C-alpha positions as CSV (number, residue, x, y, z in Angstrom):
1,X,-7.4,-6.1,-38.1
2,X,-10.4,-4.7,-40.0
3,X,-12.4,-2.3,-38.0
4,X,-11.9,-2.1,-34.2
5,X,-9.4,-4.4,-32.5
6,X,-10.9,-7.7,-31.3
7,X,-11.7,-8.1,-27.6
8,X,-8.8,-10.6,-27.1
9,X,-6.2,-8.7,-29.0
10,X,-3.2,-7.2,-27.3
11,X,-0.3,-5.0,-28.4
12,X,3.2,-5.9,-27.2
13,X,5.8,-3.3,-28.3
14,X,9.4,-4.6,-28.5
15,X,11.8,-2.1,-26.9
16,X,15.4,-1.8,-25.9
17,X,16.6,-1.6,-22.3
18,X,15.4,1.7,-20.9
19,X,17.8,3.4,-18.5
20,X,16.7,4.6,-15.0
21,X,17.5,8.3,-15.2
22,X,16.1,11.1,-13.1
23,X,14.0,13.7,-14.9
24,X,16.0,16.8,-15.7
25,X,13.9,19.9,-16.3
26,X,16.8,22.0,-17.5
27,X,16.1,21.3,-21.1
28,X,16.4,23.1,-24.4
29,X,15.5,22.7,-28.0
30,X,14.6,19.8,-30.3
31,X,16.2,16.4,-30.8
32,X,16.2,14.1,-33.8
33,X,18.1,10.8,-34.1
34,X,18.1,8.4,-36.9
35,X,19.8,7.2,-40.1
36,X,20.0,10.1,-42.5
37,X,18.2,8.5,-45.4
38,X,15.3,9.3,-47.6
39,X,11.8,9.4,-46.0
40,X,13.1,9.8,-42.4
41,X,11.9,13.4,-42.6
42,X,15.2,15.1,-41.9
43,X,14.8,17.4,-45.0
44,X,11.3,18.4,-44.0
45,X,12.5,19.0,-40.4
46,X,15.3,21.3,-41.5
47,X,13.0,23.3,-43.8
48,X,10.3,23.5,-41.1
49,X,12.9,24.6,-38.5
50,X,14.5,27.2,-40.8
51,X,11.1,28.8,-41.6
52,X,9.5,28.5,-38.1
53,X,8.6,31.6,-36.2
54,X,10.6,30.9,-33.1
55,X,13.7,32.0,-31.3
56,X,16.3,29.6,-32.6
57,X,18.9,30.6,-29.9
58,X,16.4,29.4,-27.3
59,X,15.4,26.5,-29.5
60,X,18.5,24.8,-31.0
61,X,18.1,21.6,-33.0
62,X,20.3,18.6,-32.5
63,X,20.5,16.1,-35.4
64,X,22.2,12.9,-34.2
65,X,23.1,10.1,-36.6
66,X,24.6,10.1,-40.1
67,X,24.0,8.6,-43.5
68,X,23.9,9.2,-47.2
69,X,22.0,12.5,-46.9
70,X,24.8,14.2,-45.0
71,X,25.7,16.4,-48.0
72,X,22.1,17.5,-48.4
73,X,21.8,18.2,-44.7
74,X,25.0,20.3,-44.6
75,X,23.8,22.1,-47.7
76,X,20.4,23.0,-46.1
77,X,22.1,24.1,-42.9
78,X,24.5,26.4,-44.9
79,X,21.7,27.7,-47.2
80,X,19.5,28.8,-44.3
81,X,22.5,29.9,-42.1
82,X,21.3,27.6,-39.3
83,X,24.0,28.3,-36.7
84,X,21.8,26.7,-34.0
85,X,21.8,23.2,-35.6
86,X,24.2,20.7,-34.0
87,X,25.3,17.5,-35.6
88,X,27.1,15.2,-33.2
89,X,27.1,12.2,-35.6
90,X,26.7,8.7,-34.4
91,X,26.4,8.5,-30.6
92,X,26.6,5.8,-28.0
93,X,23.4,4.7,-26.1
94,X,24.7,6.7,-23.1
95,X,25.2,9.8,-25.2
96,X,21.9,9.3,-26.9
97,X,19.9,9.2,-23.6
98,X,21.9,12.2,-22.3
99,X,21.0,14.3,-25.4
100,X,17.4,13.1,-25.4
101,X,16.9,13.8,-21.7
102,X,18.2,17.3,-22.1
103,X,15.9,18.2,-25.0
104,X,12.5,19.7,-24.5
105,X,11.0,17.8,-27.5
106,X,11.9,14.7,-29.4
107,X,11.1,15.0,-33.1
108,X,10.3,11.9,-35.2
109,X,9.0,13.1,-38.6
110,X,9.3,10.1,-41.1
111,X,7.0,9.2,-44.0
112,X,8.1,5.5,-44.2
113,X,5.2,3.6,-42.7
114,X,7.3,3.0,-39.5
115,X,6.3,-0.2,-37.8
116,X,6.5,1.4,-34.3
117,X,9.2,3.9,-33.7
118,X,11.5,3.3,-30.8
119,X,12.8,6.8,-30.1
120,X,9.4,8.2,-29.0
121,X,9.1,5.4,-26.5
122,X,12.6,6.1,-25.2
123,X,11.7,9.8,-25.0
124,X,8.5,9.2,-23.1
125,X,10.5,7.0,-20.6
126,X,12.5,10.2,-19.8
127,X,9.3,12.4,-19.7
128,X,10.3,14.1,-23.0
129,X,7.3,14.5,-25.3
130,X,7.5,14.0,-29.0
131,X,6.5,15.8,-32.2
132,X,5.7,13.1,-34.7
133,X,4.1,12.5,-38.1
134,X,1.0,10.4,-38.3
135,X,3.0,7.6,-39.9
136,X,2.6,3.9,-39.3
137,X,2.9,3.0,-35.6
138,X,4.3,6.3,-34.5
139,X,1.0,7.6,-32.9
140,X,1.0,4.4,-30.7
141,X,4.6,4.8,-29.8
142,X,4.5,8.5,-29.0
143,X,1.1,8.3,-27.2
144,X,-1.8,10.7,-27.0
145,X,0.2,13.6,-25.6
146,X,2.4,14.0,-28.7
147,X,2.0,16.8,-31.2
148,X,1.2,15.4,-34.6
149,X,2.0,16.6,-38.1
150,X,1.2,15.2,-41.6
151,X,3.9,12.9,-43.1
152,X,6.1,14.7,-45.6
153,X,4.4,18.1,-45.0
154,X,6.7,21.0,-44.0
155,X,3.8,23.3,-43.2
156,X,2.2,21.2,-40.5
157,X,5.6,20.2,-39.0
158,X,6.5,23.9,-38.8
159,X,3.2,24.6,-37.0
160,X,4.0,21.8,-34.5
161,X,7.5,23.2,-33.8
162,X,6.0,26.7,-33.3
163,X,3.3,25.2,-31.0
164,X,5.9,23.4,-28.9
165,X,8.0,26.6,-28.7
166,X,5.1,28.7,-27.6
167,X,3.7,26.2,-25.1
168,X,3.5,27.5,-21.5
169,X,5.9,25.6,-19.1
170,X,3.0,24.4,-16.9
171,X,1.3,22.8,-19.9
172,X,4.6,21.4,-21.1
173,X,5.3,19.7,-17.8
174,X,1.8,18.3,-17.5
175,X,2.0,16.9,-21.0
176,X,5.5,15.4,-20.4
177,X,4.6,13.7,-17.2
178,X,1.3,12.4,-18.5
179,X,3.1,11.0,-21.5
180,X,5.5,9.2,-19.3
181,X,2.8,7.9,-17.0
182,X,0.7,6.5,-19.9
183,X,3.8,4.7,-21.2
184,X,3.8,2.4,-18.2
185,X,0.4,1.1,-19.3
186,X,1.6,0.6,-22.9
187,X,4.8,-1.3,-22.2
188,X,4.7,-4.8,-20.8
189,X,7.3,-6.7,-18.7
190,X,9.3,-9.4,-20.4
191,X,7.6,-12.0,-18.1
192,X,4.4,-11.5,-20.1
193,X,6.1,-12.5,-23.3
194,X,7.3,-15.6,-21.6
195,X,3.9,-16.4,-20.1
196,X,2.3,-16.2,-23.6
197,X,5.0,-18.1,-25.5
198,X,5.6,-20.9,-23.0
199,X,2.3,-22.7,-23.5
200,X,2.6,-22.3,-27.3
């Protein structure tokens, strides 16, 4: 819509089934999941992580998924001697939510004009805040408590990783819980879709 949204406009994000899991505060590191293809930001994430001023032993990086960029990913990991990067490959939904729920931050750094971005919504459901790029619908999906970098820009992504690693625990938990609480206002029950479509 040009300008501000019209008074009668509403946003209805389409999401998968979200599991009812307890919040686990014993968390560590960063988590990325996605197809390893161009413009998903995995190259920028690895470069930012390799050059960030943080304790990588305390802040491991998990890269879930796979794809055509695997040789490049493995080359970057070897080039930077990144012993704290874990690559579990494709994972089931159960494994995905377990990994996501045990990470301190979800990272979604694409530059693809993402329509929405499901992973930040899934992360917020588990009270895991996200580091995102200002790309397409990601700011909506990740909510106002996300840390935001420029799409395709290693320097701002590195700064956000460092900011996350340096964040006091009290501020982190406040941000995580606020992000989860705001998600409840953003998502709508399936019954609302039915109520709108039935008269049409």
